[in-house]
Structure formats: structure tokens, C-alpha cells
N, C-alpha and C positions, 0 to 999 in steps of 0.2 A: 281620169286623174289629171291634175294640173301638169305634172311632169310630162305625160304623154302628149298633151296639147302643147306644151312648150317646145317639145322636141319638133312637133310639126311646124310650129310658127317659125322657129329658127331655120329649120331646113329650107322651108319656102323662101324666107327672106334672103338666105344665103345664095340659093339658086338665081333669085331675081337680081341680087347684086352682080353675080358673075355675068348674067346676061347683059346688064346695063353698061358693063365695061367691055362688051364684045369678046367676052371669053369664049372661044370656039368650042373647046372641049369641056364637057360636063364631068368632072371627076367624082368618084364616090367620096362624098364628104363624110368625115367622121368627127364627132365633137362629143364632149361630156357635159352633163349638167350635174352640179353638186350643190350641196347646202354649205354655204361660206360661213364665216364668223359673223356674228350678228350685225356688226358695223358695216358689213358688205352686202346687206339685203337678206332676201330669203332664198334666192337661187343665184347661181353664177354659171357661166359657160365659157369655155376656151375656144369657141368657134372663130373669134377674130385671129388667133395665132394661126389656126389652120388655113383660113382664107389668104393670110399674109404670105404663106409659104407658096400657095398656088398662084396667086395673082401678083406677087412682088410689089404690092401697093403697101403704104404705111399703115401702122396700127390706127392712128388718128383718123385717117380718111375712111378706112373700112369701118370703124366703129361708128362714126357719124352717119354714114349711108345706111348701115345695117339697122341702127336704132330707128331711123325714120321709116324703113320698110316694116320693121317689127311692129311699130305703133300704129300702122295702117290696118294691121289685121284686127278684126272686131273682137276676137278672143283676148288679145293683148290688152286692150282698153278694159275689158270686163275683169281681168285677173289683177293687173299691176298699176299701181299708182305712180311708179317712178322707174325709169330704166336708165342706167348710167354706165360708162366705161370707166373702170379702175384698174390701173396696172395691166391694161390688155385684156382684162376680163369684162364680159358684159354682166352687170348685176341688176337683179330685178327685186323690187319691193312690192309685196302684196297689198291690195287695197284692204281697208278696214272692213268693208262689206263681206270680203272673202274670208277674213279671219273670224268674223261673226258666224259664217256658215259652218266653219270647222267647229266652233264652240257649240253650236246647236246640235251638230252631228253626234257629239260624244256625250250629250245629255243622257242618252240611253246607251248602255254598253252593247257593242256589237258582238254577237256571238260568232260571226265569221265575216271575214272581209270580202273575198272574191269566191266565186264558184269556179276555182281553178279545176282543170280537167286533167285526168291521168293518175296513175298510181306511182308512188315512190316507196321504195324499200330502203330502210335504215337499218344497217348492221351495227349494233352497239352493245356495250357492256361485255359480253362475251368472255367471261372469266374462265379460267382453267379449273376443271374439276379437281378436287382434292386439295385445293389451296384456299385458305380463308380470305375474305375480301380484304385487300390491303387498300391503302389510300390511293395507290396507282389505279386500281379498278374504278375508283370513284369518278375520275375524269370522263372515261368513255361512257359510263352510265349516265352521268349528269348532262354532259354535252349532247349525247344522242337523244336522250329524253326530251331536252329542250327544243332540238332541231325537229323531232317528231311533233311536238305541240305547235311549233311555228308553222309547219307545213300543213298540218291539219286545220289550223286557223285560216290559212289561205284558201282552204277548200279542197286539197288533195285527199286522195285515199291513200293513207300512210300504213304501211306494214312494218312494225318494229320487230326485227328477228334477233333473238338472242343466240348467237352462233357460238354455242358453248364449246370450250376446248376440252373434249372428252375422248380423244384419240391421239395416237402418236407415240413415238418413242419414250416420251416422258412417263407414259403409263406402264410401258414395259419396266422402267426402273422401279416404279411404285409397286407393281405386281411382284417383282422379284424381292423387293424389300419386305413386303408383307409376308410372302411365302417363306422367306428365311429368317424371320424374326417372330412375327406374331403366330404363325401357323406352323412353325417348325417343330416336328415330332409330335404334332397334335392328332388325335383320332378324328376321323371324318365327322363323327357326330358333333364334335365341338366347333367346327369351323363356323357354322352360320352363327352361333353364339357369340364367339370371339370377334367376328366381323361386325356384328350389330352393335357391339359395345364401343367401337371406334368413333371418335369425333373428328371433325374437320381439322382441328389443330394437331390431333394424332397423326393424321394422313400428311399434314405438312411436315411435321417432324421427321417422319420416315422418309420423305422425299429429301429433305435437307441432310439427314444422316447418310443417305445413299451417295449423294454428291460429295460429301466430305470423305467418304471412304474411296470414291472414285479418284480422288486427288493422289491417294497412295497405291491404288490398285486400278489402273487404266483398263485392265481387262474386263472390269465389271460392265463397261459400256456394251460389250458383246452379250452379256446376260440380259441387259435392258432390250437390246434389239431382238434377241431370241424370244423373250416373253411378249414383246408386241407382235412378233410373227405368230406366236400362239394365239394371241387375242384376235388377230385378223383372221386366222385360219379357223376360228370357231372353237378352239380348245375349251372344254367344259369348265375346267377349274379356272382357267384365266377369265372366262366370261362371268363366272360367279363372283369372283373377287372384284372385278371391274363394275359389275352391277351394284354391289354394295357401296363402293366409292362414289358412284353417280347418285345413288339414293341419299346418302348421307350428305353430299355437297348440296343438291338441289333443295332439300329441307332447309338448309341453313341460308342459301342464296335467297329463296323466295321469302324467308322471314325478314331479311335486310331490304329486299325490294319493297316489301309492304311498308316497312319503317320509313323508306325514302319516298313512298308514293310513286313508284315507277312500275309501269305495266308493259307487257309485250304481247303482241298477236301470236308469236311463234317462239318456241324454245327448240329450234332445230339445231342440235349439236353437230359436230363433225361426224359422229357416228351414224347420224340419219342418212348420209350419203354413202354408206358403205356399199350398197348394192347399186349405186349409180356412178361409181367410178370407172368401172370396166368399159362402159360405153364411151366415155371421155377419152380413156386411153386408146381404145380402137379407133376413134375419129381422128385422133392425132396421128396414128400410124397409117390410116387409110389416106390422109391428106399430106402424108410424107413430111409432117412437121416434127415428128419425134424419131430419134435414132439411138441406137445403142452406142454408149461410150463407156469403157471401162466396166462393163456389165450392168450399168444402169441405163434406164430410158430417159433420154434427155431431150429438151426443146432448145435449139439454138436460135439466136436472134442476129443474123449477120448484118442487118442494116441498122443496128443500134449499138450502143456501148454497154448494153446489159450483159452480164455473165449468163451462161446457160441455166435453164430452169429444170430441176430434176423432178420427174413426175413418177418414176419407180426407182427405188434404190437397187443396188446390185443384189440384195437378198430378196427383192421383189416386194418389199413392203411399200406402202404408199407414203406420200409426203403432204406437207401442208398445202403446196400448189395443187396437187391432185384433188384433194378435198375441196378446195376453194373453187377450182374449176367445175367440179360436179355441183356445188352449191349455186354457182353463177348460172350454170345451165338450167337448173331446176327453177331459179327464181325468173329467169327470162321466159321460160315456157309456161309457168303457172300464172304470172301476174302481168306480163308484158309491161313492164314499169317504164315510166318516162325517165326515171333516175334510179340508181342504186347508190346509196351513200355509204361508205364503210367509215365508221368512226373508230379508228384504230390508231394506236401510238405511232409516232414518227419513226421508231425503230423498224417498222415494217415497211417502210417506204419502197424499198427495193422489191420486196415480195409483190406489192400491188402493182408496181410497174411491170413486172413480168406477167402477172395475172391478166391485167388489162391488154397488154400487147398480145399474149397468147390467145385471148379471146377475139381480138381483132384478126389475127392470122387465120383463126378457125372460121371467121365469117359470121361470128355470132352477133356482133355489135352493129346494128343498123340504125335504130332510132333511140336507143337507150344511152343515157349519159352515165359513165361510171366515174365517181368521185371518191378520192380518199382524203378524209379529214384527218391530217396527221398531227394529232395533239402532242404537246409537250409533256414532259415526264415530271413526277414529283421526284426530287432528289434530296438526300441528306446533305449536309455540309461537306461530306466526304465524297460525294458522287451519287451514282445511281442506286436506288434502293432495289434489293434483289431477294427474292424468296429462295433461290437456289443458295445463296450465301447466308441465309438466315437472318437478313436484314429487312424486316417488314414492319411498317406502322399499320396496324390493323384499323379498318375503318370503324368498327364497333367501338374501339377505344377512344377514337377521335369524336364520334357521336357521343358517348358517355361523358367525356370531358366537356363537350359543348353544353350538354344538358346541366352539368354541374355548375358551370359558370352562369348560365341563365337563371338557374334556382338562386344563386346568391344574389344576382342583380335583382330579381323580383322580390326577394325577401327585404331588400332595403327600400325598393321604390313602390311596390304594390303588395304590401302585407295582408290586405283585407280580401283578396280574391279567394273564392272557395276552392277546396282541394281539387275537385274534378276539372274546374275551369282552369286552375293553375297548371295541373298536369298536361292538359291539352295545349295550353298557351306556351309552356316551356318547350314542348316538342316542336311546335310551329316556328318559334324563334330560333331554336338550336339548329334545326334542319335547314331553315331558311338562310342562316348565317353561313353554314357550310356551302350550300349550293351556290349562293350569290358571290361568295369569295372566288369560287372557281369560274363562274360564268361572267364575272366582271373583267376577266382578263382574256386576251386573245388566245384561241385554243392552241396556237403554235408555241406559246412560251413555255419554257421549263419553269417549274416552281420549286424553289428551295423550301422544303417543309419546315415551317415555323409556327409552333402552337399559338403565339400570339396573333400572328397575321391570319391564319386560316380560321380562327375563332373570333375574328374581329366583330364587335358587336355595336360599334359606334362609327360615325362618319360615313364614308361610302361603303355601306353595308347593307345586307338584308333587313336586319332589324330597324334601321333608319327609314327604309322605304315602307316597312310594315307600320311603323309608327306614324308615318305621314299619312298613310291611308286611314288608319284608326282615327287620327286627328281630324281628317276632312269628313269622315263619316259622322263624328261627334258634332261637328259644326251643322251639318246637314240635318241631323235629327232634331236640332233646336230651331230650324228655320221653318217659318209659316209657309204652308202650301201656296198661298196667294203670290209668294215671290216667284213661283215657277209656272203660275197659270197664264201669264201673258208673254208673248214673244216681243223682245226689244231688239232693235238694231242700234248698236252703239257707234254712232258716227265718229265721236271723239274718244280715243282710248288713251287712258293715262299710260305713261311709259312702261311701268312694271307690268300692268295688266296686258298691254299690247305684247311685250316680251313673252309672257306666259302663252298668250294666244298663239303667237308664231311658234313656240315649242309644241303646242298642242297640235298645230297644223302638220307637224312633221311625223306623227306617230305611225300613220299607215305606210308612209314611205320607209321608215326605219324597219318595220316589220318585214316588208318586201326585200329590203336590202339585206336584212339578217338571213333571210331564206336563201337569197341568191348567192351570198358569200358564205353561207353556212357558218355564221358567226353570231351566236347568241349575245356576245359581249356588247353588240351595237345597241341591243335593247336595254342592257343593264346601264350603260353609259347614258342613254336618252332618259330612262327613268330617274336616275340620280340627278341630272340636271334639271328635269322637270320638278322633282321634289324640292330641290334647292330654292327654285324660283317661287314655288307656293309657300314654302315656309318663310321666305322672306316677305311675301304679302301678308301671311298670317301674323308675323311677329311685329310688323311695322304699321299695318293699317287695320281698322276695325272692319269686320265683315258683316256680322249680324247688327252692329250698331252704327254702320256708316251713315254720314250726316245726310246724304241724299239718297233717294229711293232708287235711283238709276244706278248709282254705284253699288249699293247693297245688292240689287238684282244681279249686276255684272259680277261681283266677287263671289256671289252664291253659285252662279252658273259656272264660273271657273272652278269652284270648289267641287262641284258635281262632276265636271268633265275630268278634272285631275283625279278624283276618286276612282271613277270608272276606267281611266287609262292605266293608273297604277295597278289596279286589281287585275286587269286583263294582262298587262305586261308581266306581272309577277307569276300569274297562272302559266303564261307561256314558258317561263323559267322553271316551272315546276314548284314554285313557292307559295305557300298559303298565306291568306290575308285575314288576319284576326280582326274583329271588330273593336277590340279593346286591348290597349297595351299598358 
């Protein structure tokens, strides 16, 4: 890759410069290479600033000498037509021949970029059993699925693990509520029938009712704890009710995952680690990392500002931390992953700080990198959406509204599409709009829920990119094969075409950056900018009827590269690309 070669060129030139000024100590040089705004070239580096701090020489003197040294490198003359210093940065402009190579590379879609080695585990979606999918669950599901696609495209073996919330005191609350409302005074033979008739929304209502009653009767919290103790100890009645709740929830979750086109390698809920927690607790005790405090088993973190982590409550029931430690140990032993990425909301930041530090204290973390992607929340204008308070925007309601709006749009603009094609197209556009709206924003941002914004179908939106792809495919279908049968090197590139080629040249780096920063929004931003440039070309210049054959071939090759890149980019975001819009 050009970036890696450029890093070597700059590092060598910097070393040579320090030697030339008789700088006796060779410090560890650090510098960054970035993609600047288009008027500042294709690449820029801050190496001059760093050398100025070390050598105490002027920016001007360092820049002049460094540029001369860089230009002596054979790779430099191969890649760059111009190198200049602007505002202390060194800026590099790619040669037309290099841009041509990128154009040729993307004439055929690449199914994978690199053969990266290692396994990555991504913990995402992870909804709580017995609660319908709210719009809040959508973020972890959507961002996690995109990160999985991106890492797979780079060649990693990726394990998507849906760590279902199917254990904990909240289930004690639900079990208590079901037992004292639905099953109250009912004979045993009717229990199975009554449980089988419950829906996911029924379970949610029972949970909300319990929490409303809790406000007036705080002692009900003890009932919830007692029922969770029964569940953990294997009480038959508690297990029977719990299993029905899990079955009802999973059926509904899988239906929505299918609608969203989201898949997982594992559905290991918290309950999966029930028999694996005792070994973690014993290890914490053996290594003197956990001690009794007020009847609970607690891990203290004396060298940090973190509060103690509870692994066993005073009633000996386990906690979220206990179960996540067991899950982490299982993942480390089974997959020996290079990374474990937890795509979980920002409200769990403290929990993951405790989890990661506890794992380090246990000596588990040697080569595995632990990452928490703390996504922001969907909020109402009044604040946080909360199931417990009965304030939920259901994901299915959002999907249905998106479908309704797309139906209305197609009825006006594409009335002649057949019923089956229309139905498929509506789903592709509606789901694409929802996914893109989320993935076009940095994961850390909180989003105030707004029907018009989340269902945006124009401008910087999923449908805009889908339309650009369909438009480019339509052009290619009309192009004669002879236009692609010969290779051309375009020495003189018109300004707009050159700008598009420069954008094309960035795609591979954007994917790698998106994986490194765990930020799918980088791909979204890139695709939108590419689509804008291509549509500018399409709207202002002839492609199939360009006056010169060379221009016609150039614009058609651009069209094919843009089509391939948009298709791959949208697939990485989990968005389908219809051939017709």
C-alpha cells in the first residue's frame, strides 16, 4: 500500500536529515499521515513539526531539506508528481499514472482486501430477553453487524456473538410478576397453556407493571431477588417459566434479525455461563483478588479510581460482572482471539473498565486486545428512552413506518413496477434508509429520536447511494463491450474526473481506518462524497455520448469503479443494492 511505503520514505528521510545536522541522539520519531482536504493534495504529514521540536531548526529549513531527501527515493518519484510544504505540513500529490492504477484495480469488485490473520470476536446486539426490540437495540445490532462485515472483508475470521441478557435479578422480577398475576391460583395443568399464549409485549408489560408497583412497594425488590435465587438454584417452577420467556423472545428476535439481514455465529446468552462462573470465582479467591465486604464477594482496584466490582451479592447470587468474566474466559480459551470488541452502549462504560481491569489482574490478557465501542443512545426530547418506565419506541414500528413512506414514494415515482419487485424494493430501500441513518453518524453520538430524520430518504441517505448505484449500473448496461476491451492510460485527466479518481484511490484506506477505529461512519461519509462526485459527472457531462473515444472510455471506467465501490461499501454497512430504483 502507498501509505506504508510513504511511512518508510518519510522515516528514512527524517533519519537522514538528523544525521546531516550531526544530531547525535536518534530519537524515536513519531508522525502521522492523513488525507487532507483536496486543495492540499492526496496525503499530508506532520513530520516537520516533530523534527522542529527535536532539532530546534526552523520549519522552512527542515521542509526544504526533507523534500529534497524524499524526492531522492525511487518510490517517491514513482508515486508523487508534487511535494510541497504548506503551513508546516508536507503535502503529496499522486501522479496520474498511479490514479489510473487505482481505476483499473476497481474495474472488478474485490471480494476481500487482505488476508489478515487472526480471529476477532464481536459481542453485539445482546438484547434482554422478555423485552421487544426497541430503537435502542438497533444501534448495537446495526453497528456490530457492520464491524463484523468490515473485519471479514479484511480477511479476519470473525465470530459474532449475541450475548443475550437472559439472566439476572430483572428475571426474578418477571418471574415474580408472572407467578402472581398470570399463574395465580391456576392449576398445574393450565400453566403450560397460559405461558404459551404470552407474547413479547405481554412480558414487557408485566416487567413495566412490576417496576411501577416497586415505586410504592420497595419491598418487592426482595421478591425479585428471591425468585432469581430460585432460578440460579435450579427451582423447577422458576426454570419452567424462564424457559418459556426465552423461547418467546428468541422467536421474535430471530424474525427481526432476518428482516434486518443480520446473522450471528453464536447465541450464547448469559445463562450459557451458569456452570462456568464457579471456576472464575474460585480463581479470584485463589489469587487473593476478591474479598468479603458486607457479605458480598468484591474485587477492589487500589491502583485506580474505579469503585469495587461485585462478583457475588450478599445473598450469593451472581452479577453481570461475574457472567461477563466467565464469558471472557470462555472466549479467550476457545478462540484465542486477536481482539474482542464489545459493541455496547456508553452507559456500560464503568462495567467494561472493571471487566477489563479484572481480567488483567487475573493475568488473562496477554495478546488479546479488549475494546468497548460505547455507542450513544437514542433519546426522546425529554431524555433517555426507558423500558422500565414504559417509554419505548419499538423497532418494528419504525420499520413499518419506513416501509409505508417508501411505498408512497414509489407510488409517485415508479408506478409500473410489478408487485413482487415492488415489495422487495420497498424493503431494500426502507431498511437501507434506517441502517444508513445510524451508520452515517459517529457511534459515540447520542441521537434524539425524530421520525423525519431517522427515515430520511433524500440527500445524505441510504436511498441516495442505492439510487447512484442503480444509475451507474444502468449506464454500464448500455455501454458496448468494446469500451472495456482495451487498457488505456490517461495521462491528461480533466479536473472532475481526476477528483473522482483521487476519491477512488482512498477506498481501501477508508476500510482499514474504519476497522482500526471501529467506526463504520467513515465508510458512509466516503461513499456519500464519492456518489456526489459521480452524480456531478453524470449530470454535467455526457458519458455514453462523449465527443472523444478516450473520454468516453475514461468516464465508463469511472462508472464501473464507482458502481463496484458503492456496492461493496453498502454491503459492508449491511445495506442491499437494488439494480433498479
